[in-house]
C-alpha positions, 0 to 999 in steps of 0.5 A: 240742466248741468250741460246747459249751465256749463255751456252758459259759463263757457260762453261767459268765460270766453269773454273774460281776458285770459290769464297772463302766462308766467314769464320764463326770465327774471321780472326785471329782464327787459328789452335793453337786457336782451339787446345787451345779451345779443351784443355780448354774443356777437362780440364773443363770436367775433373774438372766437373768429379773430382773437385779436386784442381789439376784439378781446377788449371789445368783448370785456367792455361789453361784458362789464356793461352788461353786468352793470346794466343787469345789477342796476335793473335788479336793484331798481326792481328790488327797490320797487318791490320794497316800496310796494310792500311799504305801501301795502303795509300802510294801506293795510292791504294784507293779501298783497303784503304777505304775497310779496313777502313770500316772494322774497322768502322763496326766491329761486327754487329749481323745480324737479318732476322726477319721482321714484317708482314702487321699487325706488327707481327714478322715473324721467318719462312724463308718461311714466311719472303721470302713471306713478302719481295716478297709481299712488293716489288711487291706492291712497284715496280709493277705499275698497268696498266690503262686499259682506257689509249689509246696507240697510235703509233707515227711515226717519220722520223728517219734517217737510223741507221746502225747495231751495229759494233763489235768495238762499242760492244767491247767498251761498254763491256770495260766500265763495272764496275768491282768488283760488286756483281754477277747478276741474270745470275751469270756472273761477268763483269770480265768474259765479259771483259776477254772472248776473241774474241769468246765471243765478237763475240757472244755478238755482234751477240746477240746485232744485233739480239735484234737491228733488233727484237726491243725486249729485252730477257725475262732474261734481264727483271728479277732482284734480289732485295737486301734490304739494311737497311737505318735507324730505326727498322730493322724489318720494311720493309719500312726502307729498300731500294731495290737494283736491280741486273740486268743481266750483259749482260744487263748492257752494253746495255745502255752503248752501246746506251749512247756512240752512 
C-alpha cells in the first residue's frame, strides 16, 4: 500500500515545476554587469600585454564605468526591495514582510563546512565531515536499550473505536503546514492537499491499513537531521541543534489522532 502511494505521489511530483536553484551571484547582477566584467578583463589583459598610457587610461575608464554601473544596479535593487516591504506591510502580508526583513538583517554570511572531530582536529574532507555528523547524532539521539528491563503487556478495557473515516483523513491533510522544507520522502505538503480525491483515497486506505496492523511503515521511522547553529564555535558539533525532517505522509498522522 505504501509503495503504491509513493509511486502515485512520485508521478504527480514529476508534473510539478521544479524549484528554482539558488543563484551564485548577487540578485542585482544582470547581463549588463557580466558584459562590463568581460570588458574590464579584456582591458586589463591588453594593459598587461602593452602597458601604454592609452591602455592604462582605457582600463581606468572601464573600471570607473563598471563600479558606477554596479552601484546603480545595487541601489535600484535595494529600492525595489524597500518598495516590496512597504507594499507587504500595507497589504498585511506578514509572511513575505518578515522574510524580506530577515534578508536585510542577515546580509552576506560566509558558509563553512569545517567541523572538529572528537579530538578537536579540523576535518576538511566531505566524507569525514559526514561521518563526524553521523557519529555525533547517533550518540546523541540513539538511546541504548536496557536488557534487564522487563516488558509487560497491559490490557485495558478500551471501547471499540471505529476505523478512520475519509472525512477525518481529509481534515488532517488540510491542517498540514505549508511552505516547509522537503522531507525525507521529497513530498511537499502542498502536493498532499492538492492531490485530489484519488490521492486522498489512497492515503485513507494507507491509514486504515496501519490502523488495523498497529505498526508504522519503516519509511516513516526515517528522518533527515539538519544541524542548525545556535551560538559559539561553528566547527564544534555541540554548538548545533538538530532538526529532524520527517516524512510528510507521517506528519498528518499525529494530527489525525489529536483531532479524534
